N, CA, C and O atoms as a GROMACS GRO file, in nm:
protein
  472
    1MET      N    1  -7.054  25.308  18.978
    1MET     CA    2  -7.077  25.269  19.095
    1MET      C    3  -6.932  25.217  19.208
    1MET      O    4  -6.968  25.109  19.254
    2ILE      N    5  -6.797  25.249  19.262
    2ILE     CA    6  -6.722  25.175  19.326
    2ILE      C    7  -6.715  25.237  19.534
    2ILE      O    8  -6.668  25.334  19.594
    3GLN      N    9  -6.792  25.109  19.571
    3GLN     CA   10  -6.798  25.045  19.661
    3GLN      C   11  -6.631  25.099  19.736
    3GLN      O   12  -6.537  25.096  19.657
    4GLY      N   13  -6.603  25.139  19.861
    4GLY     CA   14  -6.545  25.212  19.965
    4GLY      C   15  -6.534  25.131  20.107
    4GLY      O   16  -6.626  25.083  20.173
    5PHE      N   17  -6.396  25.130  20.134
    5PHE     CA   18  -6.472  24.972  20.295
    5PHE      C   19  -6.520  25.027  20.360
    5PHE      O   20  -6.523  24.974  20.471
    6ASN      N   21  -6.617  25.211  20.350
    6ASN     CA   22  -6.601  25.188  20.433
    6ASN      C   23  -6.758  25.201  20.433
    6ASN      O   24  -6.802  25.258  20.532
    7ARG      N   25  -6.834  25.166  20.357
    7ARG     CA   26  -6.973  25.074  20.310
    7ARG      C   27  -6.983  25.152  20.148
    7ARG      O   28  -7.044  25.102  20.054
    8GLY      N   29  -6.896  25.303  20.143
    8GLY     CA   30  -7.055  25.414  20.058
    8GLY      C   31  -6.989  25.407  19.961
    8GLY      O   32  -6.872  25.379  19.987
    9GLY      N   33  -7.019  25.426  19.814
    9GLY     CA   34  -7.049  25.408  19.707
    9GLY      C   35  -6.965  25.588  19.654
    9GLY      O   36  -6.974  25.700  19.705
   10GLN      N   37  -6.925  25.560  19.590
   10GLN     CA   38  -6.822  25.663  19.484
   10GLN      C   39  -6.793  25.690  19.366
   10GLN      O   40  -6.699  25.619  19.330
   11ARG      N   41  -6.839  25.779  19.263
   11ARG     CA   42  -6.816  25.732  19.093
   11ARG      C   43  -6.728  25.719  19.110
   11ARG      O   44  -6.671  25.682  19.213
   12ALA      N   45  -6.675  25.755  18.971
   12ALA     CA   46  -6.502  25.728  18.917
   12ALA      C   47  -6.550  25.825  18.815
   12ALA      O   48  -6.633  25.798  18.729
   13MET      N   49  -6.468  25.986  18.839
   13MET     CA   50  -6.408  26.039  18.717
   13MET      C   51  -6.430  26.038  18.624
   13MET      O   52  -6.496  26.124  18.566
   14GLY      N   53  -6.370  25.915  18.568
   14GLY     CA   54  -6.305  25.881  18.441
   14GLY      C   55  -6.167  25.676  18.418
   14GLY      O   56  -6.088  25.599  18.472
   15MET      N   57  -6.211  25.696  18.352
   15MET     CA   58  -6.106  25.577  18.334
   15MET      C   59  -6.033  25.657  18.307
   15MET      O   60  -6.036  25.780  18.312
   16ILE      N   61  -5.905  25.527  18.251
   16ILE     CA   62  -5.803  25.474  18.211
   16ILE      C   63  -5.704  25.391  18.251
   16ILE      O   64  -5.669  25.339  18.357
   17ARG      N   65  -5.643  25.392  18.055
   17ARG     CA   66  -5.563  25.222  18.061
   17ARG      C   67  -5.419  25.293  18.010
   17ARG      O   68  -5.391  25.386  17.935
   18ILE      N   69  -5.350  25.206  18.083
   18ILE     CA   70  -5.240  25.230  18.088
   18ILE      C   71  -5.112  25.100  18.053
   18ILE      O   72  -5.166  24.992  18.030
   19GLU      N   73  -4.963  25.098  18.046
   19GLU     CA   74  -4.911  24.987  18.076
   19GLU      C   75  -4.863  24.995  18.140
   19GLU      O   76  -4.786  25.088  18.164
   20LEU      N   77  -4.892  24.858  18.226
   20LEU     CA   78  -4.859  24.897  18.391
   20LEU      C   79  -4.755  24.767  18.344
   20LEU      O   80  -4.775  24.660  18.286
   21VAL      N   81  -4.623  24.841  18.404
   21VAL     CA   82  -4.543  24.728  18.416
   21VAL      C   83  -4.461  24.723  18.625
   21VAL      O   84  -4.432  24.798  18.719
   22ILE      N   85  -4.461  24.613  18.594
   22ILE     CA   86  -4.443  24.567  18.770
   22ILE      C   87  -4.337  24.469  18.713
   22ILE      O   88  -4.365  24.394  18.619
   23GLY      N   89  -4.179  24.472  18.792
   23GLY     CA   90  -4.077  24.424  18.716
   23GLY      C   91  -4.070  24.374  18.555
   23GLY      O   92  -4.058  24.451  18.460
   24ASP      N   93  -4.080  24.211  18.548
   24ASP     CA   94  -4.093  24.193  18.441
   24ASP      C   95  -4.220  24.133  18.427
   24ASP      O   96  -4.206  24.028  18.490
   25LEU      N   97  -4.297  24.134  18.397
   25LEU     CA   98  -4.444  24.158  18.455
   25LEU      C   99  -4.505  24.200  18.339
   25LEU      O  100  -4.545  24.087  18.313
   26LYS      N  101  -4.569  24.299  18.201
   26LYS     CA  102  -4.648  24.413  18.156
   26LYS      C  103  -4.755  24.382  18.137
   26LYS      O  104  -4.775  24.260  18.128
   27SER      N  105  -4.856  24.465  18.124
   27SER     CA  106  -4.973  24.462  18.109
   27SER      C  107  -5.072  24.565  18.073
   27SER      O  108  -5.057  24.675  18.126
   28ASN      N  109  -5.188  24.546  17.979
   28ASN     CA  110  -5.269  24.612  17.970
   28ASN      C  111  -5.301  24.677  18.045
   28ASN      O  112  -5.312  24.575  18.113
   29THR      N  113  -5.339  24.776  18.129
   29THR     CA  114  -5.500  24.729  18.200
   29THR      C  115  -5.532  24.856  18.236
   29THR      O  116  -5.435  24.930  18.223
   30LEU      N  117  -5.648  24.920  18.283
   30LEU     CA  118  -5.759  24.956  18.296
   30LEU      C  119  -5.774  25.038  18.389
   30LEU      O  120  -5.762  24.971  18.492
   31PHE      N  121  -5.800  25.181  18.427
   31PHE     CA  122  -5.798  25.179  18.600
   31PHE      C  123  -5.928  25.281  18.588
   31PHE      O  124  -5.971  25.337  18.487
   32HIS      N  125  -5.963  25.284  18.682
   32HIS     CA  126  -6.119  25.381  18.776
   32HIS      C  127  -6.098  25.468  18.808
   32HIS      O  128  -6.086  25.454  18.930
   33VAL      N  129  -6.068  25.643  18.763
   33VAL     CA  130  -5.981  25.727  18.842
   33VAL      C  131  -6.143  25.731  18.997
   33VAL      O  132  -6.264  25.706  18.997
   34ILE      N  133  -6.033  25.779  19.103
   34ILE     CA  134  -6.206  25.866  19.168
   34ILE      C  135  -6.066  25.954  19.285
   34ILE      O  136  -5.945  25.969  19.273
   35ASP      N  137  -6.147  25.985  19.367
   35ASP     CA  138  -6.101  26.164  19.381
   35ASP      C  139  -6.102  26.101  19.508
   35ASP      O  140  -6.209  26.120  19.567
   36ALA      N  141  -6.010  26.026  19.578
   36ALA     CA  142  -6.007  25.978  19.743
   36ALA      C  143  -5.871  26.044  19.831
   36ALA      O  144  -5.773  26.109  19.794
   37LYS      N  145  -5.928  25.979  20.003
   37LYS     CA  146  -5.766  26.062  19.979
   37LYS      C  147  -5.772  25.825  20.014
   37LYS      O  148  -5.846  25.730  20.039
   38THR      N  149  -5.687  25.850  19.998
   38THR     CA  150  -5.626  25.682  20.062
   38THR      C  151  -5.397  25.700  20.035
   38THR      O  152  -5.324  25.782  19.979
   39SER      N  153  -5.376  25.579  20.111
   39SER     CA  154  -5.219  25.609  20.065
   39SER      C  155  -5.141  25.466  19.974
   39SER      O  156  -5.030  25.412  19.982
   40TYR      N  157  -5.266  25.444  19.886
   40TYR     CA  158  -5.233  25.404  19.775
   40TYR      C  159  -5.305  25.442  19.640
   40TYR      O  160  -5.427  25.454  19.633
   41ASN      N  161  -5.206  25.463  19.517
   41ASN     CA  162  -5.246  25.500  19.437
   41ASN      C  163  -5.337  25.433  19.382
   41ASN      O  164  -5.435  25.489  19.333
   42LEU      N  165  -5.318  25.274  19.381
   42LEU     CA  166  -5.377  25.180  19.254
   42LEU      C  167  -5.434  25.067  19.364
   42LEU      O  168  -5.412  25.045  19.483
   43LEU      N  169  -5.512  25.011  19.268
   43LEU     CA  170  -5.572  24.933  19.352
   43LEU      C  171  -5.610  24.849  19.233
   43LEU      O  172  -5.713  24.871  19.169
   44LEU      N  173  -5.491  24.712  19.192
   44LEU     CA  174  -5.508  24.617  19.162
   44LEU      C  175  -5.671  24.507  19.170
   44LEU      O  176  -5.719  24.450  19.268
   45GLY      N  177  -5.685  24.509  19.129
   45GLY     CA  178  -5.831  24.373  19.158
   45GLY      C  179  -5.815  24.260  19.195
   45GLY      O  180  -5.722  24.224  19.268
   46MET      N  181  -5.966  24.135  19.118
   46MET     CA  182  -5.951  23.997  19.120
   46MET      C  183  -5.929  23.961  18.973
   46MET      O  184  -5.864  23.866  18.931
   47PRO      N  185  -5.975  24.027  18.923
   47PRO     CA  186  -5.955  24.034  18.739
   47PRO      C  187  -5.888  24.044  18.677
   47PRO      O  188  -5.898  24.008  18.560
   48TRP      N  189  -5.738  24.128  18.756
   48TRP     CA  190  -5.647  24.161  18.703
   48TRP      C  191  -5.502  24.041  18.731
   48TRP      O  192  -5.386  24.027  18.693
   49VAL      N  193  -5.609  23.970  18.826
   49VAL     CA  194  -5.510  23.896  18.891
   49VAL      C  195  -5.544  23.764  18.819
   49VAL      O  196  -5.448  23.721  18.755
   50HIS      N  197  -5.663  23.683  18.814
   50HIS     CA  198  -5.698  23.624  18.724
   50HIS      C  199  -5.611  23.601  18.638
   50HIS      O  200  -5.516  23.524  18.654
   51GLU      N  201  -5.659  23.726  18.450
   51GLU     CA  202  -5.580  23.785  18.388
   51GLU      C  203  -5.460  23.680  18.329
   51GLU      O  204  -5.445  23.590  18.246
   52ASN      N  205  -5.373  23.770  18.450
   52ASN     CA  206  -5.228  23.820  18.463
   52ASN      C  207  -5.174  23.622  18.478
   52ASN      O  208  -5.058  23.592  18.451
   53GLY      N  209  -5.273  23.515  18.522
   53GLY     CA  210  -5.203  23.416  18.584
   53GLY      C  211  -5.140  23.452  18.722
   53GLY      O  212  -5.043  23.377  18.735
   54ILE      N  213  -5.152  23.530  18.827
   54ILE     CA  214  -5.094  23.589  18.894
   54ILE      C  215  -5.150  23.487  19.008
   54ILE      O  216  -5.258  23.428  18.997
   55VAL      N  217  -5.040  23.472  19.146
   55VAL     CA  218  -5.044  23.394  19.203
   55VAL      C  219  -4.987  23.476  19.340
   55VAL      O  220  -4.865  23.483  19.350
   56LEU      N  221  -5.052  23.524  19.424
   56LEU     CA  222  -5.060  23.572  19.554
   56LEU      C  223  -5.039  23.512  19.734
   56LEU      O  224  -5.105  23.447  19.814
   57SER      N  225  -4.930  23.568  19.731
   57SER     CA  226  -4.858  23.587  19.864
   57SER      C  227  -4.936  23.712  19.975
   57SER      O  228  -4.903  23.825  19.939
   58THR      N  229  -5.022  23.711  20.088
   58THR     CA  230  -5.030  23.780  20.215
   58THR      C  231  -4.882  23.778  20.237
   58THR      O  232  -4.802  23.868  20.215
   59LEU      N  233  -4.859  23.636  20.293
   59LEU     CA  234  -4.758  23.598  20.460
   59LEU      C  235  -4.676  23.628  20.380
   59LEU      O  236  -4.581  23.649  20.455
   60HIS      N  237  -4.634  23.651  20.262
   60HIS     CA  238  -4.429  23.641  20.202
   60HIS      C  239  -4.507  23.795  20.166
   60HIS      O  240  -4.413  23.866  20.202
   61GLN      N  241  -4.614  23.895  20.120
   61GLN     CA  242  -4.651  24.041  20.086
   61GLN      C  243  -4.539  23.964  19.830
   61GLN      O  244  -4.461  24.018  19.752
   62CYS      N  245  -4.598  23.864  19.831
   62CYS     CA  246  -4.504  23.893  19.727
   62CYS      C  247  -4.615  23.833  19.633
   62CYS      O  248  -4.719  23.791  19.683
   63PHE      N  249  -4.588  23.826  19.460
   63PHE     CA  250  -4.713  23.727  19.358
   63PHE      C  251  -4.587  23.715  19.262
   63PHE      O  252  -4.497  23.796  19.240
   64LYS      N  253  -4.615  23.566  19.202
   64LYS     CA  254  -4.544  23.515  19.144
   64LYS      C  255  -4.649  23.474  19.001
   64LYS      O  256  -4.763  23.433  19.024
   65PHE      N  257  -4.601  23.490  18.856
   65PHE     CA  258  -4.645  23.478  18.758
   65PHE      C  259  -4.526  23.369  18.623
   65PHE      O  260  -4.407  23.337  18.619
   66TYR      N  261  -4.649  23.346  18.534
   66TYR     CA  262  -4.554  23.237  18.466
   66TYR      C  263  -4.552  23.362  18.370
   66TYR      O  264  -4.636  23.452  18.365
   67ARG      N  265  -4.400  23.343  18.271
   67ARG     CA  266  -4.394  23.425  18.130
   67ARG      C  267  -4.207  23.403  18.138
   67ARG      O  268  -4.113  23.470  18.181
   68GLY      N  269  -4.224  23.280  18.074
   68GLY     CA  270  -4.138  23.140  18.041
   68GLY      C  271  -4.046  23.106  18.168
   68GLY      O  272  -3.924  23.094  18.170
   69GLY      N  273  -4.104  23.098  18.234
   69GLY     CA  274  -4.038  23.053  18.342
   69GLY      C  275  -4.108  23.138  18.455
   69GLY      O  276  -4.148  23.254  18.438
   70VAL      N  277  -4.119  23.058  18.585
   70VAL     CA  278  -4.164  23.160  18.684
   70VAL      C  279  -4.094  23.264  18.772
   70VAL      O  280  -3.996  23.252  18.845
   71LYS      N  281  -4.193  23.405  18.735
   71LYS     CA  282  -4.123  23.533  18.810
   71LYS      C  283  -4.180  23.480  18.964
   71LYS      O  284  -4.241  23.396  19.030
   72LYS      N  285  -4.081  23.641  18.958
   72LYS     CA  286  -4.143  23.664  19.171
   72LYS      C  287  -4.168  23.782  19.195
   72LYS      O  288  -4.047  23.798  19.209
   73ILE      N  289  -4.203  23.866  19.210
   73ILE     CA  290  -4.252  24.029  19.227
   73ILE      C  291  -4.192  24.015  19.304
   73ILE      O  292  -4.111  23.924  19.286
   74LEU      N  293  -4.180  24.128  19.518
   74LEU     CA  294  -4.108  24.136  19.586
   74LEU      C  295  -4.235  24.324  19.637
   74LEU      O  296  -4.233  24.443  19.604
   75GLY      N  297  -4.335  24.220  19.746
   75GLY     CA  298  -4.342  24.391  19.807
   75GLY      C  299  -4.281  24.459  19.794
   75GLY      O  300  -4.191  24.468  19.710
   76ASP      N  301  -4.321  24.549  19.896
   76ASP     CA  302  -4.238  24.703  20.060
   76ASP      C  303  -4.302  24.600  20.084
   76ASP      O  304  -4.384  24.525  20.033
   77VAL      N  305  -4.188  24.628  20.258
   77VAL     CA  306  -4.210  24.550  20.376
   77VAL      C  307  -4.226  24.646  20.447
   77VAL      O  308  -4.272  24.628  20.560
   78LYS      N  309  -4.186  24.808  20.390
   78LYS     CA  310  -4.235  24.880  20.415
   78LYS      C  311  -4.339  25.004  20.361
   78LYS      O  312  -4.306  25.122  20.372
   79PRO      N  313  -4.426  24.976  20.321
   79PRO     CA  314  -4.470  25.025  20.206
   79PRO      C  315  -4.574  25.190  20.276
   79PRO      O  316  -4.671  25.212  20.203
   80PHE      N  317  -4.568  25.238  20.334
   80PHE     CA  318  -4.602  25.329  20.406
   80PHE      C  319  -4.479  25.417  20.616
   80PHE      O  320  -4.422  25.382  20.720
   81ILE      N  321  -4.521  25.534  20.534
   81ILE     CA  322  -4.469  25.640  20.631
   81ILE      C  323  -4.594  25.723  20.738
   81ILE      O  324  -4.696  25.790  20.719
   82GLU      N  325  -4.541  25.688  20.820
   82GLU     CA  326  -4.618  25.737  20.840
   82GLU      C  327  -4.699  25.890  20.854
   82GLU      O  328  -4.802  25.931  20.906
   83ALA      N  329  -4.601  25.938  20.783
   83ALA     CA  330  -4.695  26.085  20.788
   83ALA      C  331  -4.774  26.128  20.704
   83ALA      O  332  -4.830  26.238  20.696
   84GLU      N  333  -4.780  25.992  20.606
   84GLU     CA  334  -4.903  25.993  20.492
   84GLU      C  335  -4.953  25.803  20.516
   84GLU      O  336  -4.934  25.738  20.414
   85SER      N  337  -4.992  25.746  20.599
   85SER     CA  338  -5.064  25.650  20.621
   85SER      C  339  -5.228  25.701  20.762
   85SER      O  340  -5.262  25.775  20.854
   86TYR      N  341  -5.274  25.567  20.657
   86TYR     CA  342  -5.413  25.621  20.707
   86TYR      C  343  -5.460  25.489  20.729
   86TYR      O  344  -5.464  25.391  20.654
   87PHE      N  345  -5.514  25.514  20.920
   87PHE     CA  346  -5.518  25.375  21.068
   87PHE      C  347  -5.526  25.260  20.940
   87PHE      O  348  -5.426  25.195  20.910
   88ALA      N  349  -5.704  25.238  20.845
   88ALA     CA  350  -5.746  25.075  20.772
   88ALA      C  351  -5.622  25.043  20.650
   88ALA      O  352  -5.627  24.956  20.564
   89ASP      N  353  -5.513  25.141  20.672
   89ASP     CA  354  -5.437  25.088  20.518
   89ASP      C  355  -5.323  25.068  20.562
   89ASP      O  356  -5.235  25.022  20.490
   90SER      N  357  -5.298  25.106  20.712
   90SER     CA  358  -5.152  25.110  20.754
   90SER      C  359  -5.108  25.016  20.882
   90SER      O  360  -4.995  24.975  20.907
   91LYS      N  361  -5.266  24.988  20.979
   91LYS     CA  362  -5.280  24.878  21.080
   91LYS      C  363  -5.180  24.740  21.144
   91LYS      O  364  -5.194  24.687  21.254
   92PHE      N  365  -5.075  24.705  21.032
   92PHE     CA  366  -5.105  24.579  21.010
   92PHE      C  367  -4.913  24.597  20.973
   92PHE      O  368  -4.809  24.534  20.995
   93TYR      N  369  -4.934  24.653  20.943
   93TYR     CA  370  -4.766  24.760  20.898
   93TYR      C  371  -4.642  24.800  21.024
   93TYR      O  372  -4.520  24.795  21.003
   94ILE      N  373  -4.701  24.836  21.143
   94ILE     CA  374  -4.712  24.898  21.274
   94ILE      C  375  -4.562  24.789  21.265
   94ILE      O  376  -4.580  24.683  21.206
   95ASN      N  377  -4.425  24.813  21.319
   95ASN     CA  378  -4.311  24.812  21.392
   95ASN      C  379  -4.343  24.768  21.541
   95ASN      O  380  -4.334  24.836  21.643
   96GLU      N  381  -4.384  24.630  21.525
   96GLU     CA  382  -4.340  24.527  21.684
   96GLU      C  383  -4.333  24.444  21.658
   96GLU      O  384  -4.398  24.394  21.566
   97ASP      N  385  -4.198  24.348  21.771
   97ASP     CA  386  -4.260  24.269  21.709
   97ASP      C  387  -4.365  24.063  21.681
   97ASP      O  388  -4.365  23.958  21.617
   98VAL      N  389  -4.460  24.174  21.839
   98VAL     CA  390  -4.553  24.115  21.872
   98VAL      C  391  -4.664  24.166  21.848
   98VAL      O  392  -4.684  24.243  21.941
   99ALA      N  393  -4.788  24.171  21.748
   99ALA     CA  394  -4.897  24.224  21.795
   99ALA      C  395  -4.989  24.234  21.807
   99ALA      O  396  -5.077  24.166  21.754
  100SER      N  397  -5.007  24.360  21.913
  100SER     CA  398  -5.077  24.326  22.037
  100SER      C  399  -5.198  24.235  22.066
  100SER      O  400  -5.230  24.175  22.169
  101GLU      N  401  -5.284  24.248  21.886
  101GLU     CA  402  -5.429  24.121  21.905
  101GLU      C  403  -5.387  24.007  21.947
  101GLU      O  404  -5.480  23.958  22.011
  102VAL      N  405  -5.268  23.914  21.946
  102VAL     CA  406  -5.178  23.786  21.992
  102VAL      C  407  -5.072  23.835  22.013
  102VAL      O  408  -4.987  23.922  21.994
  103ILE      N  409  -5.131  23.682  22.095
  103ILE     CA  410  -5.070  23.611  22.229
  103ILE      C  411  -4.990  23.496  22.211
  103ILE      O  412  -5.024  23.379  22.194
  104PRO      N  413  -4.869  23.555  22.217
  104PRO     CA  414  -4.765  23.405  22.138
  104PRO      C  415  -4.859  23.293  22.285
  104PRO      O  416  -4.918  23.325  22.388
  105VAL      N  417  -4.829  23.156  22.217
  105VAL     CA  418  -4.795  23.060  22.257
  105VAL      C  419  -4.717  22.966  22.225
  105VAL      O  420  -4.629  22.994  22.143
  106GLU      N  421  -4.722  22.868  22.262
  106GLU     CA  422  -4.629  22.711  22.228
  106GLU      C  423  -4.564  22.654  22.247
  106GLU      O  424  -4.449  22.660  22.292
  107VAL      N  425  -4.698  22.509  22.181
  107VAL     CA  426  -4.787  22.328  22.247
  107VAL      C  427  -4.698  22.242  22.201
  107VAL      O  428  -4.709  22.158  22.111
  108HIS      N  429  -4.641  22.258  22.245
  108HIS     CA  430  -4.524  22.091  22.247
  108HIS      C  431  -4.621  21.998  22.254
  108HIS      O  432  -4.706  21.970  22.338
  109SER      N  433  -4.578  21.935  22.095
  109SER     CA  434  -4.677  21.791  22.058
  109SER      C  435  -4.629  21.652  22.166
  109SER      O  436  -4.507  21.654  22.173
  110THR      N  437  -4.698  21.514  22.264
  110THR     CA  438  -4.680  21.430  22.346
  110THR      C  439  -4.641  21.365  22.255
  110THR      O  440  -4.613  21.258  22.310
  111GLY      N  441  -4.621  21.356  22.157
  111GLY     CA  442  -4.542  21.221  22.044
  111GLY      C  443  -4.687  21.128  22.064
  111GLY      O  444  -4.658  21.025  22.126
  112GLN      N  445  -4.812  21.134  22.035
  112GLN     CA  446  -4.877  21.023  22.078
  112GLN      C  447  -4.956  21.114  21.984
  112GLN      O  448  -4.966  21.237  21.985
  113ASP      N  449  -5.016  21.010  21.892
  113ASP     CA  450  -5.095  20.995  21.735
  113ASP      C  451  -5.286  21.048  21.794
  113ASP      O  452  -5.356  21.011  21.888
  114ILE      N  453  -5.301  21.111  21.722
  114ILE     CA  454  -5.490  21.171  21.772
  114ILE      C  455  -5.555  21.065  21.757
  114ILE      O  456  -5.499  21.017  21.658
  115PRO      N  457  -5.659  20.972  21.795
  115PRO     CA  458  -5.736  20.856  21.822
  115PRO      C  459  -5.866  20.916  21.688
  115PRO      O  460  -5.944  21.010  21.700
  116ARG      N  461  -5.839  20.768  21.499
  116ARG     CA  462  -5.931  20.844  21.453
  116ARG      C  463  -6.108  20.811  21.550
  116ARG      O  464  -6.164  20.760  21.647
  117LYS      N  465  -6.116  20.861  21.473
  117LYS     CA  466  -6.309  20.886  21.440
  117LYS      C  467  -6.319  20.820  21.412
  117LYS      O  468  -6.220  20.762  21.367
  118ASP      N  469  -6.449  20.756  21.406
  118ASP     CA  470  -6.486  20.653  21.262
  118ASP      C  471  -6.633  20.669  21.253
  118ASP      O  472  -6.696  20.611  21.164
   0.00000   0.00000   0.00000
C-alpha cells in the first residue's frame, strides 16, 4: 500500500528493478509502479538516499555523493511547464521574485552583544 499526499492509499500495480543512472551515480533500484496523475515520473525515497550515501540540499536544488571523490548533481531550475503542473507539485516553482507568503524584512545589527542568561 502506497500512501499519497492526500492520505489516500493505493496498491502498487507491480514492481520493476532498473539500473538508474543519474550523472556519475549508478544504482540498481527497485521501483513500485502506480497509476496516478503526477508531474513527476518517479520518487526516490530516504532508503535510496541512505543506501547511496546521498547528501540532499533542497535550498541549492542538488545532491552530492562520494564515488572516488565528491560528485554533485544539479536539479532542474524549472522542472515543470505550466501545462503539466499539478498545484501540489509546482507551487514553489512559480516564477516570482518574492513569494506572496513571505514579507521581506531587513534587520540591522545594533553592534551589541546579546546578554547571556545563566
